[in-house]
All heavy atoms as an XYZ file, in Angstrom:
748
protein
N       0.867     -1.176      0.069
C      -0.010      0.015     -0.035
C       0.851      1.197      0.004
O       1.736      1.294      0.878
C      -0.892     -0.051      1.228
C      -1.737      1.219      1.358
S      -3.362      0.906      2.202
C      -3.066      1.221      3.836
N       0.687      2.099     -0.945
C       1.505      3.268     -1.040
C       1.102      4.299      0.019
O      -0.119      4.559      0.253
C       1.334      3.912     -2.458
N       2.078      4.919      0.707
C       1.770      5.941      1.637
C       1.720      7.189      0.934
O       2.402      7.519     -0.047
C       2.839      5.947      2.680
C       2.725      4.907      3.647
C       3.679      5.234      4.896
O       4.849      5.573      4.670
N       3.254      4.921      6.002
N       0.820      8.134      1.467
C       0.770      9.491      0.813
C       1.983     10.258      1.403
O       2.372     10.207      2.515
C      -0.518     10.213      1.270
C      -1.656      9.767      0.570
C      -2.774     10.805      1.033
C      -3.806     10.685     -0.049
N      -4.731     11.750     -0.002
N       2.530     10.936      0.436
C       3.662     11.896      0.923
C       3.023     13.193      1.331
O       1.940     13.578      0.976
C       4.560     12.273     -0.449
C       5.237     11.006     -0.874
C       6.104     11.405     -2.088
C       6.632     10.154     -2.668
N       7.421     10.474     -3.862
N       3.806     13.802      2.183
C       3.394     15.050      2.795
C       3.200     16.064      1.580
O       4.006     16.187      0.774
C       4.408     15.651      3.781
C       4.023     16.848      4.525
C       5.001     17.183      5.557
C       4.554     18.403      6.323
N       5.520     18.822      7.354
N       2.018     16.776      1.640
C       1.758     17.673      0.641
C       1.024     17.100     -0.522
O       0.536     17.881     -1.450
N       0.719     15.786     -0.561
C      -0.163     15.216     -1.680
C      -1.570     15.716     -1.499
O      -2.068     15.919     -0.432
C      -0.202     13.758     -1.567
C       1.104     12.993     -2.087
O       1.902     13.726     -2.734
O       1.134     11.769     -1.965
N      -2.149     15.960     -2.613
C      -3.588     16.394     -2.684
C      -4.490     15.221     -2.891
O      -4.274     14.451     -3.699
C      -3.716     17.486     -3.817
C      -5.189     17.907     -3.869
C      -2.850     18.638     -3.707
N      -5.477     15.247     -2.077
C      -6.664     14.121     -2.063
C      -7.483     14.387     -3.248
O      -7.747     15.571     -3.744
C      -7.344     14.097     -0.808
O      -8.388     13.207     -0.954
N      -7.989     13.384     -3.814
C      -9.000     13.363     -4.974
C     -10.372     13.581     -4.310
O     -11.343     13.807     -5.079
C      -8.977     12.150     -5.814
C      -7.737     12.095     -6.640
O      -7.126     13.162     -6.974
O      -7.262     10.949     -6.995
N     -10.474     13.529     -3.062
C     -11.797     13.617     -2.321
C     -12.303     15.032     -2.335
O     -11.595     15.948     -2.106
C     -11.575     13.150     -0.867
C     -12.912     13.240     -0.041
C     -12.528     12.683      1.400
O     -11.611     13.172      1.988
O     -13.287     11.795      1.850
N     -13.530     15.234     -2.653
C     -14.167     16.534     -2.721
C     -14.461     16.865     -1.303
O     -14.574     16.097     -0.386
C     -15.529     16.540     -3.612
O     -16.538     15.783     -2.922
C     -15.255     16.070     -4.958
N     -14.816     18.164     -1.133
C     -15.190     18.606      0.341
C     -16.508     18.009      0.687
O     -16.666     17.497      1.823
C     -15.267     20.262      0.348
C     -15.337     20.745      1.691
C     -14.527     20.474      2.694
C     -16.568     21.429      2.034
C     -14.608     20.998      3.975
C     -16.662     21.939      3.340
C     -15.717     21.775      4.308
N     -17.445     17.875     -0.231
C     -18.705     17.180      0.115
C     -18.494     15.798      0.552
O     -19.147     15.247      1.409
C     -19.668     17.296     -1.101
C     -20.355     18.591     -1.212
O     -20.151     19.544     -0.351
O     -20.990     18.848     -2.225
N     -17.536     15.021     -0.244
C     -17.258     13.702      0.052
C     -16.599     13.565      1.577
O     -16.929     12.679      2.299
C     -16.307     13.023     -0.819
C     -17.047     12.825     -2.243
C     -16.017     12.450     -3.352
O     -14.775     12.728     -3.225
O     -16.550     11.962     -4.325
N     -15.846     14.526      1.860
C     -15.157     14.564      3.180
C     -16.263     14.812      4.268
O     -16.298     14.043      5.218
C     -14.139     15.666      3.311
C     -13.677     15.941      4.651
C     -12.829     15.000      5.317
C     -14.129     17.092      5.363
C     -12.338     15.333      6.636
C     -13.746     17.344      6.672
C     -12.783     16.381      7.254
N     -17.153     15.759      4.072
C     -18.219     16.077      5.035
C     -19.090     14.832      5.173
O     -19.497     14.465      6.287
C     -19.045     17.261      4.615
C     -18.204     18.606      4.804
C     -19.092     19.774      4.200
C     -17.899     18.940      6.176
N     -19.383     14.191      4.175
C     -20.247     13.007      4.069
C     -19.574     11.902      4.933
O     -20.188     11.204      5.727
C     -20.560     12.539      2.715
O     -21.488     11.410      2.762
N     -18.280     11.663      4.671
C     -17.551     10.626      5.390
C     -17.420     10.911      6.950
O     -17.389     10.001      7.658
C     -16.154     10.481      4.800
O     -15.249     11.558      5.201
N     -17.569     12.163      7.360
C     -17.497     12.594      8.718
C     -18.947     12.676      9.319
O     -19.110     12.896     10.455
C     -16.845     13.968      8.872
C     -15.496     14.007      8.370
C     -14.506     13.036      9.197
O     -14.640     13.033     10.376
N     -13.704     12.234      8.481
N     -19.983     12.364      8.430
C     -21.302     12.462      8.919
C     -21.889     13.797      9.145
O     -22.760     14.071      9.893
N     -21.323     14.780      8.397
C     -21.573     16.182      8.626
C     -22.271     16.909      7.452
O     -22.558     18.088      7.576
C     -20.304     16.998      9.034
C     -19.656     16.453     10.313
S     -17.984     17.271     10.504
C     -18.096     18.811     10.083
N     -22.430     16.188      6.342
C     -22.854     16.833      5.156
C     -24.254     17.446      5.248
O     -24.419     18.559      4.929
C     -22.795     15.889      3.997
C     -23.198     16.391      2.609
C     -22.289     17.642      2.213
C     -23.218     15.422      1.557
N     -25.144     16.587      5.745
C     -26.586     17.128      5.904
C     -26.687     18.277      6.823
O     -27.372     19.277      6.507
C     -27.487     15.988      6.384
C     -27.843     14.995      5.222
C     -28.739     13.965      5.650
O     -29.491     14.123      6.676
O     -28.799     12.928      5.016
N     -25.922     18.234      7.948
C     -26.051     19.345      8.832
C     -25.372     20.626      8.233
O     -26.010     21.794      8.415
C     -25.351     19.059     10.173
N     -24.321     20.536      7.475
C     -23.711     21.707      6.832
C     -24.646     22.270      5.766
O     -24.745     23.517      5.609
C     -22.362     21.284      6.289
S     -21.094     20.994      7.537
N     -25.272     21.394      4.982
C     -26.204     21.862      3.901
C     -27.354     22.524      4.590
O     -27.894     23.582      4.042
C     -26.690     20.647      3.059
C     -25.577     20.151      2.229
C     -25.969     18.958      1.340
O     -26.915     18.201      1.719
O     -25.436     18.705      0.292
N     -27.952     21.974      5.614
C     -29.116     22.649      6.309
C     -28.747     24.031      6.877
O     -29.463     24.992      6.670
C     -29.501     21.757      7.466
C     -30.268     20.501      7.080
O     -30.504     20.273      5.830
O     -30.490     19.633      7.970
N     -27.489     24.129      7.476
C     -27.102     25.386      7.949
C     -26.855     26.280      6.800
O     -27.365     27.490      6.890
C     -25.731     25.168      8.684
C     -25.160     26.373      9.356
N     -25.353     26.664     10.579
C     -24.427     27.412      8.851
C     -24.806     27.800     10.983
N     -24.196     28.289      9.882
N     -26.371     25.939      5.674
C     -26.128     26.856      4.575
C     -27.457     27.314      3.945
O     -27.623     28.582      3.600
C     -25.224     26.122      3.533
N     -28.318     26.363      3.852
C     -29.723     26.739      3.198
C     -30.350     27.785      4.142
O     -30.912     28.739      3.725
C     -30.511     25.552      3.068
C     -29.958     24.702      1.879
C     -32.010     25.801      2.809
C     -30.580     23.268      1.848
N     -30.361     27.449      5.486
C     -30.993     28.364      6.416
C     -30.327     29.726      6.345
O     -31.057     30.853      6.375
C     -31.120     27.855      7.787
C     -31.957     28.720      8.681
C     -32.384     28.022      9.846
C     -33.314     28.972     10.674
N     -33.143     28.731     12.072
N     -29.046     29.785      6.233
C     -28.352     30.984      6.199
C     -28.630     31.875      4.884
O     -28.885     33.084      4.993
C     -26.899     30.852      6.236
C     -26.078     31.967      6.586
C     -24.606     31.673      7.009
O     -24.291     30.764      7.621
O     -23.716     32.410      6.460
N     -28.898     31.175      3.775
C     -29.170     31.795      2.529
C     -30.580     32.436      2.609
O     -30.738     33.483      2.096
C     -29.082     30.880      1.402
C     -27.671     30.538      1.084
S     -27.386     29.340     -0.404
C     -28.877     28.600     -0.837
N     -31.496     31.635      3.191
C     -32.882     32.107      3.224
C     -32.940     33.289      4.275
O     -33.574     34.328      3.917
C     -33.845     30.966      3.800
C     -34.079     30.005      2.758
C     -35.167     31.648      4.280
C     -34.826     28.708      3.252
N     -32.146     33.312      5.260
C     -32.115     34.416      6.241
C     -31.560     35.651      5.487
O     -32.005     36.787      5.701
C     -31.270     34.045      7.414
N     -30.540     35.481      4.681
C     -29.910     36.575      3.885
C     -30.925     37.162      2.950
O     -30.961     38.407      2.815
C     -28.664     36.144      3.122
C     -27.474     35.850      4.113
C     -26.208     35.327      3.423
O     -26.253     35.239      2.150
O     -25.281     35.051      4.102
N     -31.637     36.327      2.285
C     -32.640     36.813      1.300
C     -33.783     37.463      1.981
O     -34.221     38.679      1.521
C     -33.270     35.545      0.551
C     -32.344     34.918     -0.416
C     -32.820     33.699     -1.101
O     -34.039     33.390     -0.870
N     -32.021     32.988     -1.909
N     -34.223     37.004      3.143
C     -35.256     37.782      3.993
C     -34.759     39.081      4.313
O     -35.420     40.035      4.280
C     -35.786     36.949      5.132
C     -36.628     35.729      4.801
C     -36.876     34.884      6.048
C     -37.934     36.234      4.238
N     -33.474     39.115      4.923
C     -32.879     40.430      5.381
C     -32.725     41.441      4.252
O     -33.029     42.633      4.456
C     -31.509     40.205      6.027
N     -32.372     40.968      3.120
C     -32.231     41.877      1.993
C     -33.631     42.425      1.610
O     -33.879     43.597      1.262
C     -31.589     41.111      0.691
N     -34.682     41.598      1.516
C     -36.013     41.972      1.133
C     -36.521     43.021      2.278
O     -37.077     43.985      1.969
C     -36.950     40.824      1.086
N     -36.160     42.686      3.517
C     -36.605     43.665      4.514
C     -35.842     44.998      4.408
O     -36.521     45.999      4.632
C     -36.193     43.059      5.960
C     -37.156     41.907      6.421
S     -36.570     41.068      7.971
C     -36.614     42.475      9.051
N     -34.651     45.053      4.087
C     -33.885     46.145      3.939
C     -34.519     46.984      2.764
O     -34.449     48.251      2.775
C     -32.436     45.889      3.735
N     -34.688     46.349      1.627
C     -35.375     47.000      0.411
C     -36.580     47.765      0.823
O     -36.875     48.823      0.326
C     -35.645     45.953     -0.596
C     -34.491     45.449     -1.410
C     -34.909     44.311     -2.297
O     -36.056     44.076     -2.537
O     -34.050     43.564     -2.776
N     -37.394     47.108      1.769
C     -38.672     47.789      2.124
C     -38.545     48.665      3.404
O     -39.559     49.177      3.880
C     -39.694     46.599      2.364
C     -39.959     45.920      1.130
C     -41.013     44.703      1.359
O     -41.718     44.749      2.270
N     -40.864     43.698      0.548
N     -37.303     48.744      3.970
C     -37.168     49.547      5.219
C     -37.823     49.002      6.367
O     -38.202     49.695      7.293
N     -37.996     47.549      6.420
C     -38.727     47.006      7.503
C     -37.671     46.633      8.662
O     -36.678     46.174      8.496
C     -39.336     45.642      7.070
C     -40.574     45.658      6.310
C     -40.897     44.273      5.920
C     -41.670     46.272      7.040
N     -38.155     46.905     10.010
C     -37.364     46.498     11.113
C     -37.895     45.074     11.462
O     -38.978     44.632     10.968
C     -37.724     47.371     12.296
O     -39.039     47.244     12.666
C     -37.408     48.876     11.987
N     -37.142     44.490     12.312
C     -37.557     43.129     12.827
C     -38.959     43.225     13.572
O     -39.652     42.296     13.504
C     -36.508     42.529     13.668
C     -35.252     41.966     12.933
C     -34.316     41.210     13.844
C     -33.172     40.637     13.028
N     -32.185     39.872     13.983
N     -39.146     44.231     14.304
C     -40.440     44.386     14.907
C     -41.496     44.422     13.951
O     -42.584     43.805     14.082
C     -40.317     45.620     15.923
C     -41.821     45.804     16.489
C     -39.328     45.475     17.009
N     -41.368     45.195     12.876
C     -42.380     45.378     11.878
C     -42.672     43.976     11.146
O     -43.761     43.581     10.838
C     -41.976     46.471     10.899
C     -42.115     47.773     11.514
C     -41.432     48.873     10.549
O     -40.425     48.617      9.898
N     -42.002     50.042     10.561
N     -41.483     43.308     10.829
C     -41.524     42.040     10.153
C     -42.310     41.026     11.002
O     -43.110     40.290     10.550
C     -40.205     41.620      9.937
C     -40.002     40.266      9.211
S     -40.613     40.226      7.504
C     -40.031     38.596      6.994
N     -41.969     40.975     12.293
C     -42.679     40.016     13.248
C     -44.133     40.397     13.274
O     -44.986     39.435     13.209
C     -41.997     40.262     14.635
N     -44.518     41.610     13.192
C     -45.975     41.964     13.166
C     -46.618     41.549     11.953
O     -47.679     41.009     12.051
C     -46.005     43.585     13.480
N     -46.046     41.734     10.824
C     -46.488     41.198      9.582
C     -46.623     39.703      9.600
O     -47.577     39.190      8.891
C     -45.653     41.700      8.364
C     -45.706     43.018      8.022
C     -44.860     43.279      6.779
N     -44.988     44.697      6.364
C     -44.443     45.137      5.259
N     -43.931     44.304      4.340
N     -44.541     46.440      4.935
N     -45.754     38.988     10.243
C     -45.838     37.628     10.298
C     -46.789     37.060     11.442
O     -47.062     35.885     11.491
C     -44.497     36.899     10.558
C     -43.446     37.066      9.395
S     -41.940     36.451      9.781
C     -42.200     34.795     10.178
N     -47.261     37.957     12.167
C     -48.108     37.597     13.300
C     -47.408     36.768     14.283
O     -47.966     35.657     14.803
C     -49.489     37.079     12.947
C     -50.285     37.985     12.149
C     -51.639     37.372     11.780
C     -52.541     38.351     11.036
N     -52.148     38.955      9.796
N     -46.153     37.119     14.658
C     -45.294     36.307     15.519
C     -44.565     37.232     16.379
O     -44.661     38.560     16.286
C     -44.442     35.351     14.705
O     -43.799     34.402     15.654
C     -43.362     36.152     13.940
N     -43.708     36.781     17.239
C     -42.901     37.655     18.120
C     -41.512     37.934     17.465
O     -41.169     37.220     16.590
C     -42.643     36.853     19.539
O     -41.891     35.742     19.295
N     -40.903     38.953     17.999
C     -39.601     39.215     17.528
C     -38.600     38.159     17.925
O     -37.649     37.831     17.139
C     -39.114     40.583     18.170
C     -37.654     40.878     18.278
C     -37.198     41.431     16.969
N     -35.691     41.528     16.889
C     -34.981     42.528     17.290
N     -35.464     43.628     17.775
N     -33.654     42.391     17.115
N     -38.838     37.507     19.048
C     -38.011     36.400     19.486
C     -38.063     35.291     18.467
O     -37.077     34.608     18.103
C     -38.412     35.959     20.887
C     -37.492     34.900     21.478
C     -37.883     34.641     22.848
N     -37.149     33.634     23.423
C     -37.090     33.123     24.590
N     -37.931     33.714     25.442
N     -36.457     32.212     25.012
N     -39.263     34.943     17.961
C     -39.463     33.812     16.953
C     -38.719     34.209     15.680
O     -38.170     33.326     14.998
C     -40.885     33.629     16.774
C     -41.309     32.497     15.848
C     -40.810     31.155     16.372
O     -40.773     30.908     17.594
N     -40.552     30.205     15.437
N     -38.818     35.456     15.341
C     -38.207     35.954     14.129
C     -36.662     35.742     14.256
O     -36.019     35.393     13.260
C     -38.544     37.394     13.833
C     -37.962     38.035     12.444
C     -38.600     37.243     11.352
C     -38.374     39.423     12.366
N     -36.242     36.139     15.450
C     -34.669     35.928     15.614
C     -34.310     34.406     15.438
O     -33.228     34.131     14.943
C     -34.278     36.361     16.984
C     -34.267     37.907     17.187
O     -34.099     38.625     16.111
O     -34.313     38.434     18.349
N     -35.110     33.542     15.777
C     -34.861     32.058     15.634
C     -34.866     31.838     14.160
O     -34.046     30.975     13.688
C     -35.972     31.168     16.251
C     -35.829     31.108     17.795
C     -36.772     30.137     18.403
N     -37.072     30.515     19.736
C     -38.247     30.820     20.194
N     -39.322     30.863     19.479
N     -38.381     31.275     21.426
N     -35.668     32.364     13.357
C     -35.682     32.185     11.886
C     -34.408     32.649     11.345
O     -33.810     31.956     10.351
C     -36.855     32.941     11.257
C     -36.928     33.027      9.822
C     -37.151     31.561      9.181
C     -38.089     33.880      9.283
N     -33.857     33.735     11.764
C     -32.574     34.246     11.279
C     -31.335     33.595     11.865
O     -30.262     33.905     11.357
C     -32.511     35.860     11.560
C     -33.378     36.602     10.616
C     -34.589     36.951     10.953
C     -32.882     36.906      9.356
C     -35.368     37.800     10.111
C     -33.656     37.634      8.456
C     -34.860     38.083      8.800
N     -31.378     32.807     12.814
C     -30.202     32.137     13.434
C     -29.967     30.826     12.751
O     -30.838     29.866     12.935
C     -30.586     31.946     14.961
C     -29.235     31.366     15.562
O     -28.301     30.988     14.924
O     -29.385     31.346     16.890
N     -28.926     30.644     11.903
C     -28.670     29.427     11.201
C     -28.273     28.258     12.132
O     -28.340     27.107     11.725
C     -27.551     29.762     10.148
C     -26.957     30.994     10.782
C     -27.961     31.730     11.497
N     -27.919     28.593     13.352
C     -27.577     27.590     14.358
C     -28.864     26.823     14.896
O     -28.706     25.767     15.507
C     -26.809     28.108     15.465
N     -29.969     27.412     14.616
C     -31.242     26.713     15.039
C     -31.850     26.132     13.845
O     -32.464     26.897     12.994
C     -32.211     27.700     15.666
C     -31.566     28.365     16.922
C     -33.529     27.142     16.038
C     -32.350     29.461     17.641
N     -31.717     24.840     13.611
C     -32.118     24.152     12.343
C     -33.652     24.051     12.110
O     -34.119     23.932     11.004
C     -31.470     22.801     12.411
C     -31.360     22.623     13.897
C     -31.177     23.862     14.555
N     -34.469     23.978     13.135
C     -35.851     23.674     13.034
C     -36.652     24.991     12.665
O     -36.790     25.795     13.539
C     -36.350     22.980     14.268
O     -36.221     23.855     15.346
N     -37.320     24.908     11.433
C     -38.088     25.975     11.039
C     -39.166     25.354     10.287
O     -38.961     24.480      9.431
C     -37.304     27.006     10.073
C     -38.274     28.102      9.626
C     -36.119     27.698     10.749
N     -40.381     25.683     10.554
C     -41.539     25.110      9.760
C     -41.799     25.771      8.415
O     -41.352     26.852      8.249
C     -42.835     25.210     10.651
O     -43.174     26.572     10.718
C     -42.696     24.619     12.009
N     -42.284     24.909      7.648
C     -42.781     25.570      6.313
C     -43.717     26.647      6.484
O     -43.635     27.639      5.707
C     -43.406     24.437      5.421
C     -42.396     23.362      4.911
C     -43.207     22.254      4.145
C     -41.298     24.004      4.026
N     -44.616     26.552      7.435
C     -45.558     27.667      7.733
C     -44.809     28.999      8.065
O     -45.155     30.020      7.497
C     -46.502     27.269      8.794
C     -47.505     28.386      9.106
O     -48.266     28.728      8.182
O     -47.484     28.981     10.333
N     -43.675     28.837      8.931
C     -42.982     30.032      9.293
C     -42.278     30.652      8.062
O     -42.288     31.821      7.861
C     -41.932     29.625     10.375
O     -42.668     29.175     11.520
C     -41.204     30.926     10.704
N     -41.739     29.728      7.302
C     -41.024     30.284      6.056
C     -42.019     30.895      5.092
O     -41.720     31.969      4.407
C     -40.321     29.155      5.305
C     -39.099     28.542      6.048
C     -38.578     27.344      5.434
C     -37.935     29.540      6.253
N     -43.204     30.342      4.961
C     -44.191     30.849      3.972
C     -44.646     32.287      4.492
O     -44.756     33.262      3.718
C     -45.317     29.900      3.976
C     -46.431     30.336      2.854
C     -47.487     29.254      2.655
N     -46.969     28.091      1.995
C     -46.884     26.893      2.751
N     -47.328     26.774      3.884
N     -46.431     25.792      2.083
N     -44.904     32.364      5.789
C     -45.359     33.581      6.373
C     -44.389     34.639      6.215
O     -44.604     35.883      5.932
C     -45.757     33.477      7.764
C     -47.179     32.769      7.878
C     -47.612     32.724      9.397
N     -46.772     31.923     10.145
C     -46.217     32.263     11.402
N     -46.404     33.528     11.843
N     -45.444     31.483     12.113
N     -43.045     34.367      6.375
C     -41.891     35.281      6.311
C     -41.871     35.743      4.817
O     -41.689     36.934      4.543
C     -40.581     34.601      6.712
N     -41.889     34.833      3.964
C     -41.939     35.211      2.394
C     -43.090     36.153      2.047
O     -42.831     37.144      1.356
C     -41.940     33.912      1.642
N     -44.245     35.784      2.625
C     -45.396     36.619      2.261
C     -45.237     37.962      2.934
O     -45.674     39.011      2.354
C     -46.627     35.962      2.771
C     -47.057     34.739      1.942
C     -48.303     33.999      2.552
O     -48.571     34.147      3.664
N     -48.819     33.149      1.678
N     -44.580     38.067      4.029
C     -44.473     39.282      4.819
C     -43.587     40.330      4.034
O     -43.759     41.632      4.166
C     -43.800     39.148      6.211
N     -42.712     39.804      3.151
C     -41.940     40.798      2.353
C     -42.410     40.699      0.792
O     -41.629     41.151     -0.026
C     -40.441     40.382      2.488
C     -39.962     40.648      3.838
C     -40.159     38.920      2.029
N     -43.533     40.253      0.616
C     -44.113     40.210     -0.782
C     -43.470     39.214     -1.668
O     -43.431     39.338     -2.924
N     -42.908     38.111     -1.138
C     -42.381     37.058     -1.912
C     -43.129     35.706     -1.764
O     -43.968     35.690     -0.821
C     -40.854     36.851     -1.546
C     -40.091     38.052     -1.444
C     -39.467     38.375     -3.007
N     -38.778     39.534     -3.010
C     -37.500     39.652     -2.749
N     -36.796     38.637     -2.400
N     -36.955     40.859     -2.905
N     -42.843     34.749     -2.548
C     -43.413     33.443     -2.315
C     -42.240     32.367     -2.026
O     -41.162     32.609     -2.316
C     -44.122     32.989     -3.566
O     -43.290     32.895     -4.777
N     -42.654     31.306     -1.420
C     -41.714     30.316     -1.088
C     -41.836     29.207     -2.079
O     -42.858     28.706     -2.438
C     -42.045     29.743      0.374
C     -41.214     28.608      0.839
C     -39.769     29.155      1.210
C     -41.774     28.079      2.189
N     -40.651     28.801     -2.637
C     -40.506     27.654     -3.535
C     -39.633     26.648     -3.015
O     -38.521     26.942     -2.724
C     -40.134     28.211     -4.821
C     -40.052     27.022     -5.952
C     -39.742     27.449     -7.201
N     -38.589     28.502     -7.221
C     -38.099     29.137     -8.183
N     -38.671     29.037     -9.355
N     -37.132     29.957     -8.129
N     -40.078     25.398     -2.785
C     -39.224     24.336     -2.377
C     -39.380     23.288     -3.462
O     -40.382     22.876     -3.942
C     -39.707     23.833     -1.091
C     -39.682     24.910     -0.040
C     -38.911     22.523     -0.706
C     -40.272     24.517      1.330
N     -38.165     22.585     -3.772
C     -38.247     21.576     -4.849
C     -37.226     20.500     -4.457
O     -36.302     20.644     -3.698
C     -37.785     22.157     -6.207
C     -36.510     22.808     -6.239
C     -36.167     23.456     -7.504
O     -35.626     22.827     -8.413
O     -36.540     24.655     -7.729
N     -37.636     19.281     -4.896
C     -36.685     18.097     -4.796
C     -35.871     18.046     -5.949
O     -36.211     18.218     -7.071
C     -37.516     16.859     -4.653
C     -38.590     16.769     -3.424
C     -39.234     15.518     -3.483
C     -37.723     16.883     -2.126
N     -34.527     17.892     -5.667
C     -33.567     17.836     -6.864
C     -32.760     16.467     -6.732
O     -32.681     15.876     -5.686
C     -32.609     18.975     -6.859
C     -33.362     20.178     -7.213
C     -31.858     19.154     -5.563
């Protein structure tokens, strides 16, 4: 069996590495939630909405809205995402790929 020399580059992709470590799904979930939060924040900024105003439009609390924006909190319901999208005049689209 050939040993790798120091400085050899692996053919393994980053996704393959994360998968082998059992971390791929968690990383993808975190990234998706972060992207959604960024899109919502941008839409809020375009409309000049504060978090308090956004929470009122969603008929929820500011604290609940903060959970939506925190990528470290993975659980978000489709209903919450839909209400957030509607609050900024957007629609939610989810697809299987």
